LOLUMPA-490078 format. One record per residue (C-alpha): residue in three letters; x, y, z; residue number from 1. Coordinates in steps of 0.25 Angstrom, whole numbers, plus 5000, padded with zeros to 4 digits. Layout:
N
  nutor  east  north    up  drenpa
    ALA     X      Y     Z     NUM
...
This chain:
672
  nutor  east  north    up  drenpa
    MET  5304   5350  5438       1
    SER  5306   5362  5447       2
    VAL  5301   5362  5461       3
    VAL  5289   5370  5456       4
    GLN  5285   5361  5445       5
    LYS  5286   5349  5453       6
    LEU  5275   5356  5464       7
    GLN  5268   5359  5452       8
    GLU  5268   5344  5448       9
    GLU  5265   5340  5462      10
    LEU  5253   5351  5463      11
    MET  5246   5349  5451      12
    LYS  5246   5333  5454      13
    THR  5239   5334  5466      14
    LEU  5229   5344  5460      15
    LYS  5226   5334  5448      16
    GLN  5226   5323  5458      17
    ASN  5215   5332  5466      18
    GLY  5208   5334  5453      19
    ILE  5209   5349  5454      20
    TYR  5220   5352  5444      21
    ASP  5211   5355  5433      22
    GLU  5203   5364  5441      23
    VAL  5215   5371  5446      24
    LEU  5218   5374  5433      25
    THR  5204   5378  5430      26
    LYS  5205   5389  5440      27
    PHE  5218   5395  5435      28
    LYS  5212   5396  5421      29
    ASP  5202   5407  5428      30
    CYS  5213   5413  5436      31
    LYS  5214   5428  5431      32
    THR  5226   5433  5438      33
    ASN  5240   5426  5443      34
    LYS  5236   5430  5457      35
    SER  5225   5420  5455      36
    ARG  5233   5409  5450      37
    ILE  5242   5409  5462      38
    GLN  5229   5411  5472      39
    LEU  5225   5398  5464      40
    VAL  5237   5390  5467      41
    ALA  5238   5394  5481      42
    GLN  5223   5389  5483      43
    ILE  5227   5375  5478      44
    ASP  5228   5364  5488      45
    GLY  5243   5362  5491      46
    VAL  5250   5371  5484      47
    ASN  5256   5377  5495      48
    LYS  5260   5365  5501      49
    HIS  5267   5362  5487      50
    PHE  5273   5376  5488      51
    ASP  5277   5377  5501      52
    ILE  5290   5385  5500      53
    ILE  5303   5382  5507      54
    PRO  5314   5392  5504      55
    ASP  5327   5385  5499      56
    THR  5339   5397  5496      57
    LYS  5353   5392  5496      58
    GLN  5357   5399  5510      59
    LYS  5371   5404  5512      60
    SER  5380   5392  5516      61
    SER  5396   5394  5523      62
    ASP  5398   5380  5520      63
    THR  5394   5381  5506      64
    SER  5401   5394  5504      65
    ILE  5415   5388  5509      66
    ARG  5413   5376  5500      67
    PHE  5411   5384  5488      68
    ARG  5422   5392  5492      69
    ASN  5433   5380  5494      70
    GLU  5429   5375  5481      71
    GLY  5432   5389  5476      72
    ASN  5446   5389  5483      73
    THR  5446   5375  5475      74
    PHE  5447   5380  5462      75
    PHE  5454   5393  5466      76
    GLN  5466   5386  5470      77
    LYS  5465   5379  5457      78
    GLY  5465   5391  5448      79
    GLU  5451   5389  5445      80
    PHE  5446   5402  5447      81
    GLN  5432   5403  5440      82
    ARG  5427   5390  5447      83
    ALA  5434   5395  5461      84
    LEU  5425   5408  5459      85
    ASP  5411   5401  5456      86
    LYS  5414   5394  5469      87
    TYR  5418   5406  5478      88
    ASN  5405   5413  5471      89
    GLN  5397   5401  5477      90
    SER  5405   5402  5490      91
    VAL  5399   5417  5491      92
    VAL  5386   5414  5486      93
    TYR  5384   5404  5497      94
    ALA  5391   5413  5509      95
    PRO  5385   5418  5521      96
    ALA  5390   5431  5523      97
    LEU  5388   5443  5516      98
    CYS  5393   5456  5519      99
    SER  5394   5465  5509     100
    ASP  5389   5479  5504     101
    ASP  5376   5475  5501     102
    HIS  5363   5474  5510     103
    SER  5368   5462  5517     104
    LYS  5380   5468  5523     105
    ASP  5374   5469  5538     106
    GLN  5365   5458  5538     107
    HIS  5372   5445  5533     108
    LYS  5386   5450  5539     109
    GLY  5392   5437  5548     110
    ASP  5403   5428  5552     111
    ASN  5401   5421  5540     112
    LEU  5416   5422  5531     113
    GLU  5411   5413  5521     114
    LEU  5408   5423  5511     115
    SER  5421   5433  5514     116
    TYR  5429   5420  5510     117
    ALA  5421   5417  5498     118
    LEU  5423   5432  5493     119
    ALA  5438   5432  5496     120
    ASN  5442   5418  5489     121
    ARG  5432   5423  5476     122
    SER  5440   5436  5477     123
    ALA  5454   5428  5474     124
    VAL  5449   5423  5462     125
    PHE  5442   5435  5457     126
    PHE  5458   5441  5459     127
    HIS  5463   5428  5450     128
    GLN  5454   5431  5440     129
    LYS  5457   5447  5439     130
    SER  5444   5450  5443     131
    TYR  5448   5459  5453     132
    ASP  5436   5467  5455     133
    ASP  5428   5455  5460     134
    CYS  5440   5452  5469     135
    LEU  5440   5465  5474     136
    SER  5424   5464  5478     137
    ASP  5425   5451  5483     138
    ILE  5437   5455  5493     139
    ASP  5428   5465  5497     140
    LEU  5416   5457  5500     141
    ALA  5426   5447  5506     142
    ILE  5431   5458  5516     143
    GLN  5417   5463  5519     144
    ASN  5412   5450  5523     145
    GLU  5424   5449  5533     146
    TYR  5433   5441  5527     147
    PRO  5444   5437  5538     148
    LYS  5454   5448  5542     149
    SER  5463   5437  5543     150
    LEU  5463   5435  5528     151
    ILE  5459   5448  5523     152
    TYR  5472   5453  5519     153
    LYS  5471   5442  5508     154
    LEU  5460   5450  5502     155
    HIS  5466   5465  5504     156
    GLU  5478   5460  5494     157
    ARG  5469   5453  5484     158
    LYS  5463   5467  5485     159
    ALA  5476   5474  5483     160
    LYS  5479   5465  5471     161
    CYS  5467   5467  5465     162
    TYR  5468   5482  5464     163
    VAL  5482   5480  5460     164
    GLU  5477   5472  5447     165
    LYS  5467   5484  5446     166
    LYS  5477   5494  5446     167
    GLU  5471   5501  5458     168
    ILE  5484   5502  5465     169
    PRO  5479   5512  5477     170
    LYS  5469   5501  5481     171
    ALA  5479   5489  5480     172
    THR  5487   5498  5489     173
    GLU  5476   5499  5498     174
    SER  5470   5485  5498     175
    PHE  5487   5479  5501     176
    GLN  5488   5488  5512     177
    ASN  5475   5482  5517     178
    ALA  5480   5468  5517     179
    LEU  5493   5473  5524     180
    ASN  5486   5478  5534     181
    SER  5476   5466  5536     182
    LEU  5489   5458  5539     183
    SER  5487   5460  5553     184
    ASP  5475   5451  5553     185
    ALA  5481   5440  5545     186
    GLU  5483   5429  5552     187
    LEU  5497   5426  5545     188
    ASP  5510   5421  5552     189
    ASP  5520   5432  5552     190
    LYS  5528   5427  5541     191
    LYS  5516   5427  5531     192
    SER  5511   5440  5535     193
    GLN  5524   5447  5532     194
    ASN  5525   5440  5519     195
    ILE  5511   5445  5514     196
    LYS  5514   5459  5520     197
    ASN  5527   5460  5513     198
    SER  5521   5456  5500     199
    VAL  5509   5466  5502     200
    GLU  5518   5478  5504     201
    LYS  5526   5476  5492     202
    SER  5511   5475  5484     203
    ILE  5507   5488  5492     204
    GLU  5523   5492  5487     205
    LYS  5521   5488  5472     206
    CYS  5506   5497  5473     207
    LYS  5513   5510  5476     208
    LYS  5522   5508  5465     209
    SER  5512   5505  5455     210
    VAL  5505   5516  5447     211
    LEU  5491   5515  5440     212
    SER  5492   5511  5425     213
    ASN  5490   5524  5416     214
    ASP  5478   5521  5409     215
    GLY  5472   5519  5423     216
    LYS  5465   5507  5420     217
    PRO  5461   5497  5429     218
    GLY  5468   5481  5428     219
    THR  5459   5470  5425     220
    GLN  5446   5470  5422     221
    SER  5440   5461  5434     222
    PHE  5424   5459  5431     223
    GLN  5421   5449  5422     224
    LYS  5409   5452  5414     225
    PHE  5400   5443  5407     226
    HIS  5394   5452  5396     227
    GLY  5399   5465  5390     228
    PRO  5392   5479  5393     229
    LEU  5379   5481  5391     230
    PRO  5375   5487  5377     231
    THR  5369   5501  5377     232
    ILE  5356   5506  5371     233
    GLU  5356   5520  5366     234
    ARG  5343   5525  5366     235
    ARG  5334   5518  5375     236
    SER  5317   5516  5373     237
    LYS  5309   5526  5381     238
    ILE  5299   5515  5385     239
    PHE  5310   5502  5386     240
    PRO  5321   5507  5393     241
    SER  5328   5493  5390     242
    ALA  5328   5496  5376     243
    SER  5333   5505  5366     244
    ASP  5322   5514  5358     245
    ALA  5322   5507  5349     246
    VAL  5313   5497  5355     247
    GLY  5299   5499  5356     248
    ILE  5286   5492  5358     249
    THR  5276   5486  5349     250
    GLU  5263   5479  5349     251
    ASN  5259   5468  5339     252
    GLU  5247   5457  5340     253
    GLU  5254   5445  5340     254
    THR  5263   5449  5351     255
    GLU  5258   5461  5358     256
    PHE  5270   5469  5363     257
    GLY  5284   5468  5359     258
    LEU  5296   5477  5354     259
    ALA  5298   5484  5342     260
    ALA  5310   5494  5335     261
    THR  5306   5508  5335     262
    ARG  5317   5511  5326     263
    ASP  5326   5501  5317     264
    ILE  5336   5494  5325     265
    TYR  5347   5487  5320     266
    VAL  5357   5473  5323     267
    GLY  5363   5475  5336     268
    GLU  5355   5487  5342     269
    VAL  5354   5485  5358     270
    LEU  5338   5485  5359     271
    ILE  5336   5480  5374     272
    ILE  5345   5481  5387     273
    GLU  5335   5475  5397     274
    LYS  5338   5472  5413     275
    GLY  5327   5462  5417     276
    TYR  5317   5464  5426     277
    THR  5325   5452  5434     278
    SER  5331   5438  5430     279
    ILE  5335   5427  5435     280
    VAL  5348   5418  5434     281
    LEU  5345   5401  5431     282
    PRO  5347   5394  5443     283
    LYS  5358   5385  5438     284
    TYR  5367   5398  5434     285
    ASP  5362   5405  5449     286
    THR  5378   5403  5453     287
    ILE  5384   5410  5441     288
    TYR  5375   5421  5438     289
    CYS  5371   5434  5445     290
    HIS  5356   5433  5452     291
    HIS  5354   5447  5449     292
    CYS  5359   5452  5437     293
    CYS  5362   5437  5429     294
    GLN  5377   5440  5427     295
    ARG  5388   5430  5429     296
    VAL  5393   5432  5442     297
    VAL  5409   5432  5445     298
    SER  5408   5437  5457     299
    ALA  5395   5430  5466     300
    HIS  5388   5440  5475     301
    PRO  5378   5432  5485     302
    CYS  5366   5435  5490     303
    HIS  5368   5436  5505     304
    GLN  5355   5428  5510     305
    CYS  5355   5416  5499     306
    SER  5365   5408  5489     307
    GLU  5354   5406  5478     308
    VAL  5360   5419  5468     309
    MET  5374   5424  5467     310
    PHE  5376   5441  5461     311
    CYS  5387   5445  5452     312
    SER  5388   5457  5461     313
    GLY  5384   5467  5473     314
    THR  5374   5474  5465     315
    CYS  5367   5463  5460     316
    HIS  5365   5457  5472     317
    LYS  5361   5470  5478     318
    GLU  5350   5474  5467     319
    SER  5345   5459  5469     320
    TRP  5344   5459  5482     321
    GLU  5336   5472  5483     322
    GLU  5327   5467  5470     323
    TYR  5325   5454  5472     324
    HIS  5334   5446  5479     325
    SER  5332   5447  5493     326
    LEU  5317   5443  5492     327
    GLU  5319   5431  5484     328
    CYS  5331   5426  5491     329
    PRO  5323   5418  5500     330
    CYS  5317   5410  5491     331
    LEU  5327   5410  5479     332
    GLY  5332   5397  5483     333
    THR  5318   5390  5482     334
    VAL  5315   5396  5469     335
    LYS  5326   5393  5462     336
    GLN  5324   5378  5466     337
    ALA  5311   5379  5461     338
    ASN  5317   5380  5447     339
    LEU  5305   5390  5443     340
    GLY  5312   5396  5430     341
    LEU  5308   5408  5428     342
    GLY  5298   5407  5441     343
    TYR  5310   5413  5447     344
    LEU  5310   5424  5437     345
    ALA  5295   5427  5441     346
    LEU  5299   5427  5456     347
    LYS  5310   5435  5454     348
    MET  5301   5447  5447     349
    VAL  5291   5448  5458     350
    VAL  5302   5448  5468     351
    LYS  5308   5461  5462     352
    ALA  5297   5466  5460     353
    GLY  5291   5466  5475     354
    LEU  5280   5462  5481     355
    SER  5274   5479  5481     356
    LEU  5275   5480  5466     357
    ILE  5268   5466  5464     358
    MET  5257   5470  5472     359
    LYS  5253   5481  5464     360
    TYR  5250   5474  5451     361
    GLU  5239   5469  5458     362
    SER  5232   5481  5460     363
    GLN  5235   5486  5447     364
    GLU  5229   5472  5442     365
    GLN  5238   5471  5430     366
    GLU  5242   5456  5433     367
    ASP  5236   5448  5420     368
    GLY  5230   5460  5413     369
    CYS  5244   5466  5412     370
    LYS  5248   5470  5398     371
    ARG  5262   5471  5392     372
    SER  5261   5486  5391     373
    VAL  5259   5486  5406     374
    GLY  5276   5484  5407     375
    PHE  5275   5499  5404     376
    ASN  5278   5508  5415     377
    THR  5270   5521  5416     378
    ASP  5279   5528  5408     379
    GLY  5279   5518  5399     380
    VAL  5292   5513  5400     381
    TYR  5294   5498  5401     382
    ASN  5306   5495  5412     383
    SER  5312   5482  5413     384
    ASP  5313   5483  5427     385
    ASP  5299   5488  5430     386
    TYR  5291   5474  5436     387
    ASN  5279   5480  5427     388
    THR  5286   5478  5414     389
    VAL  5288   5462  5418     390
    TYR  5275   5460  5423     391
    SER  5270   5465  5411     392
    LEU  5273   5455  5402     393
    VAL  5265   5445  5396     394
    ASN  5264   5430  5403     395
    HIS  5254   5424  5394     396
    SER  5246   5419  5406     397
    GLU  5232   5419  5398     398
    LYS  5238   5409  5389     399
    ARG  5244   5400  5399     400
    SER  5237   5386  5403     401
    SER  5231   5385  5417     402
    GLU  5241   5374  5418     403
    ASP  5253   5383  5416     404
    LEU  5246   5394  5424     405
    PHE  5245   5385  5436     406
    LYS  5259   5380  5436     407
    ARG  5264   5393  5433     408
    SER  5257   5398  5446     409
    LEU  5261   5387  5454     410
    GLN  5275   5392  5452     411
    ALA  5272   5407  5455     412
    TYR  5265   5402  5467     413
    PHE  5277   5395  5472     414
    LEU  5285   5406  5469     415
    LEU  5277   5416  5479     416
    LYS  5278   5404  5488     417
    CYS  5293   5406  5487     418
    LEU  5291   5422  5488     419
    GLU  5283   5420  5501     420
    LYS  5295   5415  5507     421
    THR  5302   5428  5505     422
    SER  5300   5442  5510     423
    TYR  5293   5447  5497     424
    PHE  5280   5448  5503     425
    ASN  5285   5456  5515     426
    GLU  5290   5468  5507     427
    ASP  5277   5473  5506     428
    GLU  5271   5479  5521     429
    ARG  5257   5477  5518     430
    LYS  5254   5461  5521     431
    VAL  5255   5452  5509     432
    SER  5242   5443  5507     433
    PHE  5242   5430  5501     434
    ALA  5236   5434  5490     435
    ASP  5246   5446  5488     436
    LYS  5257   5435  5487     437
    CYS  5248   5428  5476     438
    TYR  5247   5441  5468     439
    VAL  5263   5443  5467     440
    ALA  5263   5425  5464     441
    GLY  5254   5431  5452     442
    HIS  5265   5439  5447     443
    ILE  5274   5427  5450     444
    LEU  5265   5420  5440     445
    ARG  5264   5431  5429     446
    HIS  5279   5430  5429     447
    ILE  5280   5416  5427     448
    MET  5272   5415  5417     449
    MET  5277   5427  5409     450
    LEU  5292   5425  5412     451
    PRO  5293   5413  5401     452
    CYS  5289   5421  5390     453
    ASN  5296   5434  5394     454
    ALA  5309   5431  5401     455
    HIS  5322   5431  5395     456
    GLU  5335   5422  5398     457
    VAL  5347   5429  5404     458
    SER  5358   5422  5396     459
    GLU  5373   5421  5395     460
    LEU  5384   5416  5383     461
    ALA  5391   5407  5387     462
    LEU  5404   5411  5376     463
    LYS  5413   5403  5369     464
    PRO  5423   5416  5364     465
    GLU  5429   5407  5352     466
    CYS  5416   5401  5347     467
    LEU  5404   5410  5349     468
    PRO  5396   5402  5343     469
    GLU  5396   5392  5353     470
    SER  5392   5400  5365     471
    GLU  5380   5399  5371     472
    THR  5371   5408  5379     473
    LYS  5364   5401  5390     474
    GLU  5352   5406  5398     475
    ILE  5356   5410  5413     476
    GLY  5344   5417  5420     477
    SER  5331   5424  5415     478
    GLY  5326   5437  5416     479
    ILE  5314   5446  5411     480
    TYR  5316   5457  5402     481
    PRO  5303   5465  5400     482
    ILE  5307   5472  5388     483
    LEU  5313   5459  5382     484
    SER  5299   5453  5384     485
    LEU  5292   5462  5374     486
    ILE  5302   5459  5365     487
    ASN  5292   5448  5356     488
    HIS  5298   5434  5348     489
    SER  5304   5433  5335     490
    CYS  5311   5419  5330     491
    ASP  5320   5429  5320     492
    PRO  5323   5439  5333     493
    ASN  5327   5453  5331     494
    VAL  5334   5455  5345     495
    VAL  5343   5447  5353     496
    ARG  5346   5447  5367     497
    HIS  5358   5446  5377     498
    SER  5359   5445  5393     499
    TYR  5369   5454  5399     500
    GLY  5366   5448  5413     501
    ASP  5352   5449  5416     502
    VAL  5351   5462  5405     503
    CYS  5346   5459  5391     504
    VAL  5352   5466  5380     505
    VAL  5343   5466  5366     506
    ARG  5350   5468  5353     507
    ALA  5345   5469  5338     508
    ILE  5348   5457  5331     509
    LYS  5341   5460  5319     510
    ASN  5337   5474  5313     511
    ILE  5324   5478  5318     512
    ASP  5317   5488  5309     513
    ALA  5309   5498  5315     514
    GLY  5294   5493  5321     515
    GLU  5300   5480  5320     516
    GLU  5297   5471  5333     517
    ILE  5310   5467  5341     518
    ALA  5309   5451  5342     519
    ASP  5318   5443  5352     520
    ASN  5317   5428  5352     521
    TYR  5309   5419  5362     522
    GLY  5320   5408  5358     523
    ALA  5315   5402  5346     524
    LEU  5323   5408  5333     525
    TYR  5320   5405  5321     526
    PRO  5333   5400  5315     527
    LEU  5333   5388  5326     528
    THR  5319   5382  5327     529
    VAL  5309   5381  5316     530
    CYS  5295   5389  5317     531
    SER  5285   5380  5323     532
    GLU  5296   5376  5335     533
    ARG  5298   5392  5339     534
    ARG  5285   5393  5339     535
    GLU  5283   5381  5347     536
    ILE  5294   5386  5357     537
    LEU  5286   5400  5358     538
    LYS  5274   5397  5360     539
    PRO  5271   5390  5374     540
    GLN  5280   5400  5380     541
    TYR  5279   5413  5373     542
    TYR  5264   5411  5369     543
    PHE  5265   5415  5353     544
    THR  5267   5409  5340     545
    CYS  5279   5415  5333     546
    ASN  5276   5423  5319     547
    CYS  5289   5431  5319     548
    LYS  5293   5431  5304     549
    ALA  5303   5419  5306     550
    CYS  5290   5410  5311     551
    ARG  5281   5416  5300     552
    GLU  5291   5415  5289     553
    ASP  5296   5401  5293     554
    TRP  5310   5405  5294     555
    PRO  5321   5393  5292     556
    LEU  5331   5387  5301     557
    TYR  5344   5392  5304     558
    PHE  5350   5382  5293     559
    ASN  5340   5385  5283     560
    ILE  5341   5399  5284     561
    PRO  5346   5405  5269     562
    VAL  5362   5409  5270     563
    ASP  5366   5411  5257     564
    VAL  5359   5423  5249     565
    PRO  5350   5430  5257     566
    LYS  5336   5437  5253     567
    PHE  5339   5453  5254     568
    ARG  5330   5463  5258     569
    CYS  5321   5470  5249     570
    GLN  5324   5484  5249     571
    LYS  5309   5489  5248     572
    CYS  5303   5478  5258     573
    ASN  5313   5472  5265     574
    GLY  5307   5458  5258     575
    PRO  5318   5446  5253     576
    VAL  5324   5450  5240     577
    VAL  5330   5438  5233     578
    ILE  5342   5438  5221     579
    PRO  5336   5433  5208     580
    PRO  5340   5420  5202     581
    ASP  5350   5428  5192     582
    ARG  5356   5434  5203     583
    LYS  5355   5447  5198     584
    THR  5353   5454  5212     585
    GLU  5348   5466  5205     586
    ASN  5336   5460  5202     587
    SER  5333   5456  5217     588
    VAL  5318   5454  5220     589
    CYS  5310   5455  5233     590
    LEU  5302   5444  5236     591
    ASN  5293   5454  5244     592
    CYS  5291   5465  5235     593
    SER  5297   5461  5222     594
    HIS  5305   5475  5222     595
    VAL  5317   5471  5213     596
    GLN  5330   5476  5220     597
    ASP  5347   5474  5219     598
    THR  5352   5466  5228     599
    THR  5366   5468  5223     600
    ASP  5372   5477  5235     601
    VAL  5366   5471  5247     602
    ILE  5371   5458  5243     603
    VAL  5386   5462  5241     604
    LYS  5385   5469  5253     605
    LEU  5380   5457  5259     606
    HIS  5392   5448  5254     607
    GLN  5402   5459  5260     608
    SER  5395   5458  5274     609
    GLN  5394   5444  5273     610
    ASP  5410   5443  5272     611
    GLU  5412   5451  5284     612
    TYR  5402   5445  5292     613
    GLN  5407   5430  5292     614
    ASN  5420   5437  5296     615
    VAL  5414   5442  5307     616
    LEU  5406   5430  5310     617
    GLN  5418   5421  5311     618
    GLN  5424   5431  5322     619
    VAL  5409   5430  5330     620
    LEU  5412   5413  5329     621
    THR  5425   5413  5334     622
    GLY  5421   5425  5345     623
    GLU  5431   5435  5340     624
    LYS  5430   5450  5341     625
    LEU  5414   5448  5344     626
    HIS  5414   5465  5347     627
    GLU  5419   5468  5332     628
    ALA  5410   5457  5326     629
    LEU  5398   5461  5333     630
    PRO  5394   5474  5325     631
    ARG  5399   5467  5312     632
    LEU  5390   5457  5314     633
    GLU  5378   5467  5318     634
    ALA  5382   5476  5305     635
    TYR  5380   5461  5295     636
    LEU  5366   5458  5302     637
    GLN  5361   5472  5302     638
    PHE  5365   5472  5285     639
    LEU  5359   5458  5284     640
    TYR  5344   5463  5289     641
    LYS  5345   5474  5282     642
    THR  5349   5468  5269     643
    VAL  5345   5453  5270     644
    CYS  5330   5445  5272     645
    ILE  5331   5434  5285     646
    PRO  5331   5424  5286     647
    TRP  5346   5423  5281     648
    GLN  5357   5416  5289     649
    ASP  5367   5426  5289     650
    CYS  5358   5434  5297     651
    ASN  5356   5424  5307     652
    ASN  5370   5419  5309     653
    CYS  5375   5434  5310     654
    GLN  5364   5437  5322     655
    GLU  5369   5424  5329     656
    ALA  5383   5431  5329     657
    ILE  5378   5444  5334     658
    LYS  5370   5438  5345     659
    GLN  5383   5430  5349     660
    CYS  5391   5443  5349     661
    TYR  5379   5450  5358     662
    ALA  5380   5438  5368     663
    VAL  5395   5439  5372     664
    GLN  5392   5452  5374     665
    ALA  5382   5449  5385     666
    SER  5381   5439  5395     667
    CYS  5393   5430  5392     668
    PHE  5404   5421  5398     669
    ILE  5414   5413  5391     670
    ALA  5409   5398  5390     671
    SER  5418   5387  5398     672
């Protein structure tokens, strides 16, 4: 049970003991806006006592930094470089001093050398791992953070060796010379100093004699990537900048808005590449993934104020600070300890939007009367980085019980009290009233209601290269993706999503006809769960009863899906065609329109394709040459959807193999 849940239980118990709980719920039912719900919470006797927030954020600590560095040294001496790197990253995060080329350069320069020591030690790990660019970056940062002059010759020498490996000989020569010049500051006896001097001079001579390779290519690539390059979209939609021109908007009575194909789409086509409005890393992974982009961290960059987060680069550090982290930093520890799940994502959305923008909404009177179409800007564009798009997403407030609204309002009020401990309400020159603060908390409440049915997981594949089917996808964070949120559900989806850090890529996993709705899966696939259970899973969170084709026709579970002779698609109506009992394929009949047709050729082609498919599938199962297997699998699945009526087990198997190939291209690491 989270901190806030405990507070909720205590408060509700008090209200019940005082005999006013039902009265409070009745008042909640009468509230018309989220602002009024927050104001009602604020008026309850004792609520401010329960939500008396004392900020508790992991502070910088020399002792903690030294402890992690010493642990890293132990692993380094044993040759356990990855474990040493993990400890050095923690040492960097906890080190009090920070002096780099970012916003903290002058403000936080101090006498504490723990950061420089941690960076220098980490650079040694990167050198042994042949991550030369990361090594060079850490050396430069260590020097900027006043690494002791008596030891700096070591860093210049290591820097020179990196450049030698990268075949950048002029830079190597310069760094060796810097090492030589720095020996005068080293606290070494004459004999050791002379030995080092002789060694460095020999290295300089080697540099002078060496030449660049004929191809001019650099040496070992040092940057560790945990996903392949982002795919591309050739022609983008005019209304959805993050989507293909094959994606358009549709409306129907059941689901209101959705996305549909503007033209025929085939298996494998990239439809959406969307960076979320904002995202969060789950608390148990915040020492592994970047706070800003959700990518695995190799070389941790710390926040200069707190030790709650780490970044994968100086760029993410800077962008995060400018967008939201400077405001959330003082209260982040308290929010994380409260264990509010998507509540933190709701807070982060409001922090990123900023007070001035949030307050404009009150004058526009959009709060609860918002329609999803409002998500388009004045130019008719649905922009993923526009707060208006996420604000407009459905939140089902009208379908929620009074008790549900009360509990969520308490969460939002708790987050408001956290926000009051930051400088958020100081950004506007005008005086911010308590009513204004309640309006901001109303936005937090709106998002707390919206996110359970609109947020998407940020995931990563734990890869087992020799047995791809045993690889597991794990959720490492959550993000809000406005365009993805417009895609409606099907228990037999025609698209699949994969994370590239906090960027989500959506590909077609079936052929989609022009005008057909684009459908994602919200966590209940027909081959794995019976229809009644799928509906039970979906209803409480998404407030609809699924009526997709798989549910209407009550398709079988995986092991009951036909595996032998399929039903073929009718040449006239696409209905199911069956082969006659006498096996005369020229007289095959459609069960829908009774059209008689010859299925001989398609049967021959299917058998031929199946033989090749089985060979390619074996490649995928053993993790061999996936880049070669993928286009052949896509071609086979395209053929199946043109010729075979589903459900048919080969379609499911081929789909799963293709999904695994996509997953290996996306966020992925080799499982230990």
